N, CA and C of each residue as an Amber inpcrd file, in Angstrom:
protein
   603
-112.0120000 121.7400000   4.3210000-112.8230000 122.8200000   3.7480000
-114.2330000 122.7600000   4.2990000-114.7700000 123.8690000   4.8160000
-116.1060000 123.8920000   5.3910000-117.1440000 123.9470000   4.2830000
-118.4210000 123.7290000   4.6870000-119.5030000 123.7410000   3.7020000
-119.7220000 125.1280000   3.0980000-119.1660000 126.1610000   3.7440000
-119.3360000 127.5190000   3.2490000-118.2360000 127.9240000   2.2750000
-117.1950000 127.0990000   2.1750000-116.0790000 127.4250000   1.3040000
-116.2150000 126.7080000  -0.0350000-115.6250000 127.2980000  -1.0480000
-115.6220000 126.6650000  -2.3650000-114.2040000 126.6610000  -2.9030000
-113.9090000 125.6720000  -3.7290000-112.5650000 125.5450000  -4.2700000
-112.3550000 126.5340000  -5.3980000-111.1050000 126.7160000  -5.7930000
-110.7740000 127.6580000  -6.8680000-111.3370000 127.2040000  -8.2050000
-111.6930000 125.8940000  -8.3140000-112.2190000 125.3780000  -9.5740000
-113.6900000 125.7320000  -9.7860000-114.3950000 126.1530000  -8.7250000
-115.8240000 126.4220000  -8.8850000-116.2120000 127.8410000  -8.4560000
-115.2390000 128.7040000  -8.2120000-115.5970000 130.0660000  -7.8140000
-115.9400000 130.9210000  -9.0330000-116.4130000 132.1290000  -8.7920000
-116.8430000 132.9940000  -9.8890000-115.6810000 133.3300000 -10.8180000
-114.4900000 133.4140000 -10.2700000-113.3220000 133.7210000 -11.0920000
-113.1070000 132.6390000 -12.1460000-113.3230000 131.3970000 -11.7510000
-113.1450000 130.3060000 -12.7120000-114.1830000 130.3770000 -13.8270000
-115.4080000 130.8060000 -13.5020000-116.4380000 130.9880000 -14.5270000
-115.9940000 132.0300000 -15.5440000-115.4270000 133.1320000 -15.0410000
-114.9290000 134.1710000 -15.9430000-113.7870000 133.6370000 -16.7970000
-112.9410000 132.8050000 -16.2260000-111.8080000 132.2410000 -16.9720000
-112.2870000 131.3950000 -18.1470000-113.3750000 130.6620000 -17.9580000
-113.9160000 129.8420000 -19.0390000-114.4370000 130.7280000 -20.1740000
-115.0980000 131.8250000 -19.8130000-115.6100000 132.7460000 -20.8350000
-114.4510000 133.4490000 -21.5400000-113.4330000 133.8390000 -20.7860000
-112.2430000 134.4570000 -21.3940000-111.5660000 133.4860000 -22.3500000
-111.5910000 132.2120000 -22.0100000-111.0260000 131.1730000 -22.8840000
-111.7420000 131.1760000 -24.2240000-113.0760000 131.3110000 -24.1870000
-113.8640000 131.3450000 -25.4180000-113.6050000 132.5890000 -26.2380000
-113.3800000 133.6980000 -25.5780000-113.0790000 134.9430000 -26.2860000
-111.7250000 134.8590000 -26.9800000-110.7940000 134.1920000 -26.3360000
-109.4310000 134.1160000 -26.8550000-109.2520000 133.0730000 -27.9550000
-110.0840000 132.0300000 -27.9520000-109.8700000 130.9250000 -28.8870000
-111.1420000 130.5180000 -29.6210000-111.0720000 130.4880000 -30.9330000
-112.1970000 130.0330000 -31.7380000-112.4460000 128.5410000 -31.5610000
-111.4360000 127.8170000 -31.1070000-111.5560000 126.3680000 -30.9460000
-112.2640000 125.9860000 -29.6500000-112.4090000 126.9530000 -28.7620000
-113.0500000 126.6770000 -27.4770000-114.5590000 126.5150000 -27.6430000
-115.1530000 125.5940000 -26.8850000-116.6060000 125.4370000 -26.8920000
-117.3110000 126.6470000 -26.2960000-116.5640000 127.4920000 -25.5860000
-117.1450000 128.6920000 -25.0000000-117.0300000 129.8990000 -25.9370000
-116.6160000 129.6460000 -27.1710000-116.4560000 130.7400000 -28.1390000
-117.8070000 131.2800000 -28.6010000-118.8220000 130.4160000 -28.5900000
-120.1600000 130.8220000 -29.0180000-121.1020000 130.7880000 -27.8280000
-121.8450000 131.8550000 -27.6640000-122.7740000 131.9990000 -26.5490000
-124.2040000 132.0900000 -27.0970000-125.1250000 131.4120000 -26.4350000
-126.5370000 131.5250000 -26.7980000-127.1720000 132.6190000 -25.9530000
-127.7720000 133.5860000 -26.6240000-128.4210000 134.7000000 -25.9390000
-129.9320000 134.5390000 -26.0310000-130.5920000 134.5970000 -24.8860000
-132.0400000 134.5280000 -24.8440000-132.6180000 135.8870000 -24.4670000
-133.6590000 136.3060000 -25.1770000-134.3060000 137.5890000 -24.8810000
-135.7590000 137.5150000 -25.3060000-136.5210000 138.5580000 -25.0330000
-137.9330000 138.5810000 -25.3830000-138.1570000 139.3940000 -26.6560000
-138.8380000 138.7590000 -27.6010000-139.1890000 139.3730000 -28.8790000
-140.6950000 139.6070000 -28.8600000-141.0960000 140.8380000 -28.4850000
-142.5250000 141.1330000 -28.3510000-143.2050000 140.1190000 -27.4290000
-142.5700000 139.8930000 -26.2820000-143.0600000 138.9800000 -25.2400000
-142.9610000 137.5140000 -25.6090000-142.3320000 137.2000000 -26.7180000
-142.1040000 135.8150000 -27.1020000-140.6160000 135.5020000 -26.9350000
-140.2660000 134.3850000 -26.2880000-138.8520000 134.0630000 -26.0860000
-138.1490000 133.7600000 -27.4040000-136.9080000 134.2020000 -27.5070000
-136.1130000 133.9670000 -28.7140000-134.6650000 133.7420000 -28.3030000
-134.0000000 132.8340000 -28.9950000-132.5900000 132.5460000 -28.7220000
-131.7800000 132.6960000 -30.0000000-130.6080000 133.2900000 -29.8720000
-129.6920000 133.4150000 -30.9950000-128.2790000 133.1310000 -30.5010000
-127.4020000 132.7600000 -31.4000000-126.0000000 132.5380000 -31.0540000
-125.1800000 133.7810000 -31.3740000-124.3480000 134.1740000 -30.4370000
-123.4760000 135.3300000 -30.6120000-122.0790000 134.9760000 -30.1310000
-121.1160000 135.7700000 -30.5580000-119.7360000 135.5780000 -30.1230000
-119.3850000 136.6660000 -29.1120000-119.0840000 136.2990000 -27.8760000
-118.6590000 137.3170000 -26.9010000-117.3130000 137.8980000 -27.3180000
-117.2080000 139.2170000 -27.3250000-116.0010000 139.8770000 -27.8080000
-115.0820000 140.3430000 -26.6860000-115.6820000 140.6760000 -25.5440000
-114.8820000 141.1730000 -24.4310000-115.6290000 140.9340000 -23.1300000
-114.8670000 140.6130000 -22.0840000-115.4390000 140.4420000 -20.7560000
-114.6650000 141.3030000 -19.7680000-115.3840000 142.1370000 -19.0460000
-114.7950000 142.8940000 -17.9470000-115.2160000 142.1930000 -16.6660000
-114.2880000 141.4770000 -16.0570000-114.6150000 140.6920000 -14.8740000
-115.0100000 141.5800000 -13.6980000-114.3440000 142.7000000 -13.5470000
-114.6010000 143.5820000 -12.4040000-116.0290000 144.0950000 -12.4020000
-116.5290000 144.4790000 -13.5620000-117.8910000 145.0070000 -13.6470000
-118.9020000 143.9680000 -14.1280000-118.4180000 142.7560000 -14.4280000
-119.2810000 141.6560000 -14.8820000-120.0840000 142.0480000 -16.1240000
-119.3740000 142.5450000 -17.1360000-120.0100000 142.9700000 -18.3810000
-119.4000000 142.2050000 -19.5540000-120.2760000 141.6350000 -20.3760000
-119.8530000 140.9540000 -21.6030000-120.2870000 141.8090000 -22.7850000
-119.3570000 142.0900000 -23.6900000-119.6680000 142.8630000 -24.8870000
-119.8850000 141.9500000 -26.0840000-120.9300000 142.2150000 -26.8460000
-121.1430000 141.5420000 -28.1260000-121.3930000 142.6100000 -29.1770000
-121.0620000 142.3090000 -30.4200000-121.2290000 143.2650000 -31.5100000
-122.5100000 142.9760000 -32.2760000-123.1280000 144.0160000 -32.7930000
-124.3530000 143.8240000 -33.5600000-124.5540000 144.9770000 -34.5330000
-125.4800000 144.7890000 -35.4400000-125.8970000 145.8360000 -36.3740000
-127.0120000 146.6340000 -35.7010000-126.8780000 147.9330000 -35.6400000
-127.8580000 148.7770000 -34.9690000-129.2410000 148.6190000 -35.6010000
-129.2810000 148.1850000 -36.8600000-130.5540000 148.0190000 -37.5610000
-131.2280000 146.6900000 -37.2700000-130.5320000 145.8180000 -36.5250000
-131.0680000 144.5010000 -36.2020000-132.3220000 144.6130000 -35.3420000
-133.2770000 143.7280000 -35.5700000-134.5160000 143.7500000 -34.8090000
-134.2780000 143.4900000 -33.3190000-133.2480000 142.7040000 -33.0100000
-133.0090000 142.4010000 -31.5930000-132.6410000 143.6550000 -30.8080000
-132.0590000 144.6440000 -31.4820000-131.7160000 145.8900000 -30.8030000
-132.9760000 146.5660000 -30.2650000-134.0070000 146.6480000 -31.0980000
-135.2640000 147.2630000 -30.6750000-135.9090000 146.4750000 -29.5470000
-135.8400000 145.1510000 -29.6400000-136.4480000 144.3170000 -28.6080000
-135.6930000 144.4430000 -27.2830000-134.3700000 144.5190000 -27.3540000
-133.5820000 144.6530000 -26.1280000-133.7780000 146.0250000 -25.4790000
-134.0050000 147.0400000 -26.2950000-134.3050000 148.3600000 -25.7430000
-135.6270000 148.3300000 -24.9770000-136.5770000 147.5980000 -25.5250000
-137.9100000 147.5260000 -24.9300000-137.9550000 146.6070000 -23.7130000
-137.2600000 145.4750000 -23.8210000-137.2300000 144.4920000 -22.7340000
-135.7830000 144.0180000 -22.5570000-135.0210000 144.6880000 -21.7220000
-133.5790000 144.4530000 -21.6370000-133.1280000 143.2140000 -20.8570000
-134.0340000 142.5240000 -20.2040000-133.6240000 141.3510000 -19.4280000
-133.2120000 140.2180000 -20.3610000-132.0660000 139.6300000 -20.0660000
-131.4970000 138.6060000 -20.9530000-131.0000000 137.4080000 -20.1480000
-130.7610000 136.3110000 -20.8770000-130.0740000 135.1560000 -20.3080000
-129.0270000 134.7090000 -21.3150000-127.9370000 134.1400000 -20.8300000
-126.8480000 133.6830000 -21.6950000-126.4910000 132.2500000 -21.3110000
-126.1410000 131.4560000 -22.2980000-125.8080000 130.0630000 -22.0270000
-124.5120000 129.6780000 -22.7290000-123.5980000 129.0900000 -21.9630000
-122.3510000 128.5390000 -22.4800000-122.3140000 127.0530000 -22.1250000
-121.7590000 126.2260000 -23.0110000-121.6690000 124.7960000 -22.7330000
-120.4220000 124.2270000 -23.3910000-119.6820000 123.4320000 -22.6420000
-118.5110000 122.7460000 -23.1860000-118.7350000 121.2470000 -23.0660000
-118.7820000 120.5550000 -24.1960000-119.0500000 119.1210000 -24.1820000
-117.8600000 118.3090000 -23.6820000-116.6870000 118.9330000 -23.6460000
-115.4990000 118.2400000 -23.1530000-115.3430000 118.4040000 -21.6380000
-115.5000000 119.6330000 -21.1710000-115.4060000 119.8840000 -19.7310000
-116.6880000 119.5060000 -19.0050000-117.7780000 119.3700000 -19.7620000
-119.1020000 119.0770000 -19.1940000-119.5280000 120.1530000 -18.1940000
-119.1740000 121.4070000 -18.5100000-119.5330000 122.5220000 -17.6470000
-120.4410000 123.4920000 -18.4080000-121.6010000 123.7310000 -17.8250000
-122.5570000 124.6910000 -18.3930000-122.5970000 125.9330000 -17.5210000
-122.5750000 127.0860000 -18.1820000-122.7010000 128.3600000 -17.4870000
-123.9830000 129.0230000 -17.9570000-124.8670000 129.3130000 -17.0250000
-126.1220000 129.9950000 -17.3330000-126.1140000 131.3400000 -16.6270000
-126.1410000 132.4230000 -17.4060000-126.0260000 133.7690000 -16.8650000
-127.3140000 134.5500000 -17.0960000-127.5880000 135.4980000 -16.2220000
-128.7400000 136.3800000 -16.4220000-128.3570000 137.8040000 -16.0540000
-129.0410000 138.7580000 -16.6710000-128.7280000 140.1620000 -16.4260000
-129.5670000 141.0610000 -17.3030000-129.0310000 142.2370000 -17.6190000
-129.7380000 143.1870000 -18.4690000-128.7980000 143.6870000 -19.5650000
-129.3820000 144.0280000 -20.7060000-128.6100000 144.4990000 -21.8520000
-128.6980000 146.0180000 -21.9690000-127.5650000 146.6370000 -22.2960000
-127.5230000 148.0710000 -22.5420000-126.7980000 148.3150000 -23.8630000
-127.3150000 149.2290000 -24.6520000-126.7880000 149.4730000 -25.9960000
-125.7860000 150.6130000 -26.0080000-124.7020000 150.4110000 -26.7660000
-123.7120000 151.4600000 -26.9990000-123.6380000 151.7120000 -28.5040000
-123.7760000 152.9710000 -28.8880000-123.7610000 153.3180000 -30.3120000
-123.2100000 154.7270000 -30.4780000-122.2940000 154.8860000 -31.4000000
-121.7030000 156.1980000 -31.6790000-121.1520000 156.8540000 -30.4200000
-120.3220000 156.1420000 -29.7030000-119.6770000 156.7330000 -28.5340000
-118.1970000 156.3520000 -28.5180000-117.5170000 156.7200000 -27.4680000
-116.0760000 156.4940000 -27.3880000-115.7260000 155.0130000 -27.4600000
-116.5260000 154.1810000 -26.8050000-116.2570000 152.7420000 -26.8030000
-116.4140000 152.1320000 -28.1860000-117.5120000 152.4540000 -28.8710000
-117.7430000 151.8580000 -30.1890000-116.7050000 152.3420000 -31.2040000
-116.3090000 153.6030000 -31.1060000-115.3090000 154.1280000 -32.0370000
-113.9530000 153.4500000 -31.8230000-113.5550000 153.3050000 -30.5810000
-112.2790000 152.6510000 -30.2720000-112.3010000 151.2030000 -30.7430000
-113.4190000 150.5300000 -30.5230000-113.5540000 149.1350000 -30.9480000
-113.5200000 149.0320000 -32.4620000-114.2310000 149.9290000 -33.1270000
-114.2920000 149.9110000 -34.5920000-112.9010000 150.0730000 -35.2050000
-112.1230000 150.9830000 -34.6840000-110.7910000 151.2400000 -35.2250000
-109.8520000 150.0440000 -35.0320000-110.1530000 149.1830000 -34.0680000
-109.2980000 148.0250000 -33.7990000-109.7390000 146.7760000 -34.5690000
-110.8840000 146.8480000 -35.2460000-111.4220000 145.6880000 -35.9400000
-110.7490000 145.4650000 -37.2880000-110.7010000 144.1930000 -37.6890000
-110.1630000 143.8520000 -39.0020000-111.1640000 144.2380000 -40.0870000
-110.6490000 144.4730000 -41.2850000-111.5160000 144.8670000 -42.3930000
-112.5750000 143.7940000 -42.6690000-112.2020000 142.5160000 -42.5370000
-113.1340000 141.4330000 -42.7860000-114.3550000 141.5360000 -41.8740000
-114.1110000 141.9590000 -40.6290000-115.2190000 142.1090000 -39.6890000
-116.0720000 143.3250000 -40.0260000-115.4290000 144.3840000 -40.5030000
-116.1560000 145.6030000 -40.8450000-117.0910000 145.3950000 -42.0340000
-116.7450000 144.4640000 -42.9080000-117.5640000 144.2060000 -44.0900000
-118.9810000 143.7900000 -43.6940000-119.1140000 143.1220000 -42.5520000
-120.4390000 142.6910000 -42.0890000-121.3950000 143.8640000 -41.9300000
-120.8510000 145.0560000 -41.6780000-121.6830000 146.2300000 -41.4250000
-121.8280000 147.1130000 -42.6650000-121.3330000 146.6200000 -43.7970000
-121.4400000 147.3600000 -45.0480000-122.7380000 147.0680000 -45.7910000
-123.4460000 146.0400000 -45.3820000-124.6700000 145.6520000 -46.0820000
-125.6540000 146.8210000 -46.1240000-126.2360000 147.0470000 -47.2910000
-127.1650000 148.1680000 -47.4320000-128.6220000 147.7480000 -47.2780000
-128.8630000 146.4500000 -47.0880000-130.2110000 145.9600000 -46.8030000
-130.2720000 145.6060000 -45.3230000-131.1130000 146.2630000 -44.5250000
-131.1690000 146.0190000 -43.0850000-131.4520000 144.5560000 -42.7450000
-130.8860000 144.0460000 -41.6690000-131.1260000 142.6580000 -41.2540000
-132.6230000 142.3640000 -41.1020000-133.0130000 141.1560000 -41.5020000
-134.3960000 140.6470000 -41.4040000-135.3690000 141.3100000 -42.3670000
-134.8500000 142.0930000 -43.3240000-135.7220000 142.6510000 -44.3630000
-136.2710000 141.5150000 -45.2210000-137.5680000 141.4920000 -45.4230000
-138.1870000 140.4210000 -46.2090000-137.7780000 140.5320000 -47.6790000
-137.5700000 139.3820000 -48.3000000-137.1450000 139.3560000 -49.7010000
-137.8000000 138.1820000 -50.4120000-138.1280000 138.3690000 -51.6670000
-138.7200000 137.2950000 -52.4670000-137.6480000 136.3610000 -53.0100000
-136.3830000 136.7700000 -52.8810000-135.2680000 135.9660000 -53.3640000
-134.2080000 135.8220000 -52.2910000-133.3560000 134.8400000 -52.4670000
-132.2250000 134.6690000 -51.5540000-131.3510000 135.9120000 -51.6130000
-130.9210000 136.3780000 -50.4460000-130.1330000 137.6120000 -50.4110000
-129.0280000 137.5410000 -49.3660000-127.9210000 138.2070000 -49.6560000
-126.8110000 138.2940000 -48.7090000-126.9440000 139.5300000 -47.8170000
-127.9390000 140.3670000 -48.1370000-128.0760000 141.6330000 -47.4280000
-127.4030000 142.7810000 -48.1760000-126.7370000 142.4320000 -49.2710000
-126.0610000 143.4340000 -50.0960000-126.7620000 143.5370000 -51.4460000
-126.9120000 144.7500000 -51.9450000-127.2860000 144.8980000 -53.3430000
-126.0310000 144.5670000 -54.1550000-126.1960000 144.3210000 -55.4350000
-125.0740000 143.9010000 -56.2680000-123.9270000 144.9030000 -56.2430000
-124.2510000 146.1830000 -56.3750000-123.2230000 147.2220000 -56.4130000
-122.4600000 147.2950000 -55.0940000-123.1810000 147.2440000 -53.9860000
-122.5290000 147.3270000 -52.6680000-121.6410000 146.1220000 -52.4210000
-122.0820000 144.9430000 -52.8710000-121.2640000 143.7490000 -52.6920000
-119.9490000 143.8740000 -53.4620000-120.0400000 144.3930000 -54.6480000
-118.8300000 144.5530000 -55.4680000-117.8730000 145.5740000 -54.8480000
-118.4120000 146.5660000 -54.1610000-117.6010000 147.6410000 -53.5840000
-117.3300000 147.4590000 -52.0910000-117.6690000 146.2920000 -51.5270000
-117.6220000 146.1110000 -50.0720000-116.2340000 146.3420000 -49.4710000
-115.1740000 145.9630000 -50.1970000-113.8200000 146.1410000 -49.6730000
-113.4820000 147.6300000 -49.5450000-113.9080000 148.4030000 -50.5130000
-113.6510000 149.8450000 -50.4900000-114.5080000 150.5110000 -49.4120000
-115.7740000 150.1080000 -49.3260000-116.6900000 150.6970000 -48.3400000
-116.1910000 150.4320000 -46.9190000-115.6320000 149.2450000 -46.7070000
-115.1600000 148.8630000 -45.3650000-114.0110000 149.7440000 -44.8930000
-113.3400000 150.3970000 -45.8110000-112.2280000 151.2690000 -45.4370000
-112.7030000 152.6800000 -45.0820000-113.9840000 152.9330000 -45.2690000
-114.5480000 154.2390000 -44.9200000-115.2300000 154.1420000 -43.5530000
-115.7610000 155.2710000 -43.0820000-116.4810000 155.2780000 -41.8140000
-117.9870000 155.0630000 -42.0060000-118.3980000 154.8810000 -43.2390000
-119.8320000 154.7120000 -43.5020000-120.4250000 153.5110000 -42.7570000
-119.8050000 152.3190000 -42.8090000-120.3990000 151.1800000 -42.1020000
-120.3730000 151.3160000 -40.5880000-119.5490000 152.2140000 -40.0700000
-119.5070000 152.4380000 -38.6190000-120.8660000 152.9020000 -38.1000000
-121.6400000 153.5790000 -38.9390000-122.9740000 154.0310000 -38.5410000
-123.8700000 152.8550000 -38.1660000-123.5910000 151.6830000 -38.7360000
-124.4100000 150.4960000 -38.4700000-123.8930000 149.6620000 -37.2950000
-122.7270000 149.9960000 -36.8060000-122.0640000 149.1950000 -35.7710000
-122.5260000 149.5970000 -34.3690000-122.8050000 148.6030000 -33.5550000
-123.2050000 148.8620000 -32.1690000-122.6490000 147.7520000 -31.2710000
-122.5420000 148.0690000 -30.0000000-122.1150000 147.0880000 -29.0090000
-123.2440000 146.9110000 -28.0010000-123.6030000 145.6610000 -27.7490000
-124.5650000 145.3660000 -26.6980000-123.7640000 144.9080000 -25.4840000
-123.9150000 145.6260000 -24.3880000-123.2280000 145.2650000 -23.1510000
-124.1970000 144.4930000 -22.2620000-123.7930000 143.2890000 -21.9100000
-124.6140000 142.4260000 -21.0660000-124.1160000 142.5470000 -19.6320000
-124.8900000 143.2050000 -18.7970000-124.5350000 143.3970000 -17.3970000
-125.0400000 142.1870000 -16.6080000-124.1130000 141.3360000 -16.2020000
-124.4650000 140.0680000 -15.5750000-124.6750000 140.2190000 -14.0690000
-125.7990000 139.6880000 -13.6010000-126.1320000 139.7700000 -12.1780000
-126.1180000 138.3980000 -11.4890000-126.2060000 137.3440000 -12.3010000
-126.2890000 135.9970000 -11.7340000-125.5970000 134.9990000 -12.6630000
-124.8810000 134.0500000 -12.0770000-124.2070000 133.0010000 -12.8460000
-124.4790000 131.6590000 -12.1750000-124.9810000 130.7060000 -12.9410000
-125.1570000 129.3430000 -12.4380000-124.1940000 128.4290000 -13.1790000
-123.4430000 127.6680000 -12.4050000-122.4540000 126.7490000 -12.9810000
-122.8860000 125.3220000 -12.6910000-123.0800000 124.5550000 -13.7580000
-123.4710000 123.1520000 -13.6300000-122.3570000 122.2800000 -14.1950000
-121.8830000 121.3360000 -13.3850000-120.8480000 120.4180000 -13.8250000
-121.4130000 119.0070000 -13.8090000-121.4370000 118.3840000 -14.9890000
-121.9140000 117.0060000 -15.0870000-120.7390000 116.0510000 -14.9320000
-120.8960000 115.0850000 -14.0350000-119.8030000 114.1650000 -13.7510000
-120.3640000 112.8070000 -13.3420000-119.6690000 111.7450000 -13.7690000
-120.0770000 110.3870000 -13.4060000-119.9790000 110.1690000 -11.8960000
-119.1400000 110.9520000 -11.2440000-118.9710000 110.8240000  -9.7960000
-119.9810000 111.6720000  -9.0300000-120.8690000 112.3620000  -9.7710000
-121.8940000 113.1870000  -9.1290000-121.9320000 114.5800000  -9.7100000
-123.0890000 114.9760000 -10.2060000-123.2310000 116.3320000 -10.7480000
-123.1980000 117.3520000  -9.6120000-122.8310000 118.5960000  -9.9420000
-122.8780000 119.6590000  -8.9400000-123.2990000 120.9580000  -9.5910000
-124.0010000 121.7630000  -8.8100000-124.5100000 123.0280000  -9.3200000
-124.3540000 124.1030000  -8.2540000-123.8910000 125.2730000  -8.6740000
-123.6940000 126.3780000  -7.7510000-124.1570000 127.6730000  -8.4110000
-124.7360000 128.5450000  -7.6060000-125.2620000 129.8120000  -8.1170000
-124.5200000 130.9760000  -7.4800000-124.0370000 131.8950000  -8.3270000
-123.3540000 133.0940000  -7.8650000-124.2610000 134.2990000  -8.1260000
-124.4190000 135.1450000  -7.1240000-125.2870000 136.3140000  -7.2490000
-124.5190000 137.5750000  -6.8850000-124.6520000 138.5960000  -7.7330000
-123.9810000 139.8700000  -7.4960000-124.8520000 140.7460000  -6.5980000
-124.2950000 141.1460000  -5.4480000-125.0530000 141.9520000  -4.5060000
-124.9290000 143.4370000  -4.7670000-125.7160000 144.2530000  -4.0490000
-125.6670000 145.7180000  -4.2190000-124.3190000 146.3170000  -3.8320000
-123.5220000 145.5510000  -3.0860000-122.1920000 146.0230000  -2.6960000
-121.1210000 145.5860000  -3.6860000-121.5730000 145.0620000  -4.8540000
-120.6790000 144.5920000  -5.9270000-119.8500000 143.3800000  -5.5050000
-120.3230000 142.6580000  -4.5320000-119.6610000 141.4350000  -4.0910000
-120.5090000 140.2400000  -4.5210000-119.8150000 139.1410000  -4.8750000
-120.4870000 137.9380000  -5.2910000-120.6920000 136.9950000  -4.1110000
-121.8860000 136.4650000  -3.9780000-122.1600000 135.4480000  -2.9770000
-122.5270000 134.1650000  -3.7140000-122.4350000 133.0270000  -3.0260000
-122.7550000 131.7590000  -3.7110000-123.7290000 130.9290000  -2.8910000
-124.4250000 130.0510000  -3.6120000-125.3760000 129.1220000  -2.9990000
-125.3430000 127.8110000  -3.7690000-125.0650000 126.7280000  -3.0730000
-125.0960000 125.4240000  -3.7190000-126.5420000 125.0350000  -4.0120000
-126.7630000 124.3750000  -5.1550000-128.0900000 123.9290000  -5.5570000
-128.0440000 122.4460000  -5.9100000-129.1740000 121.7750000  -5.7470000
-129.2440000 120.3970000  -6.2230000-129.2130000 120.4230000  -7.7410000
-128.3720000 119.5990000  -8.3600000-128.2510000 119.6410000  -9.8270000
-129.4950000 119.0500000 -10.5230000
């Protein structure tokens, strides 16, 4: 194998396979992704669950409440970074790209109709996320909490549902190993082709 070639274990396809593994299994260390973005020019990180990955277009979908503060921040400053880490495989994936919001369109409606009622309940809360409160709160008023199962069967909570699409432009894969760490960077070009560059770990 020449210095310009890479094995099937470290190519971009394998990176996507690890993320798909996390989407498919709650037990996978790749099930939870850390998303970094700018909150009024201040860095902020949150954990999210990737719901879908389109390998061809390099887009990761995550679900959110349209009323969430991060939605406004991502609209204003869409550049993002994503981090995945598996303590068993010792493989870290660091991704960067831009976020685009989907709300009240064909994609969100199709996704909403396929969701379980338990998931829909998250969007039934009548108190917007991050609303300040003098007391501990679930985000539900008492009446809404009592009626949450019924509300989830209506289309009312769909108004709060949104999908953030993360358009990935760069992926860095770091593998920690006693026999020698390795790091490789994949970059998406204007021709929609991925190129790679080895980096010192």
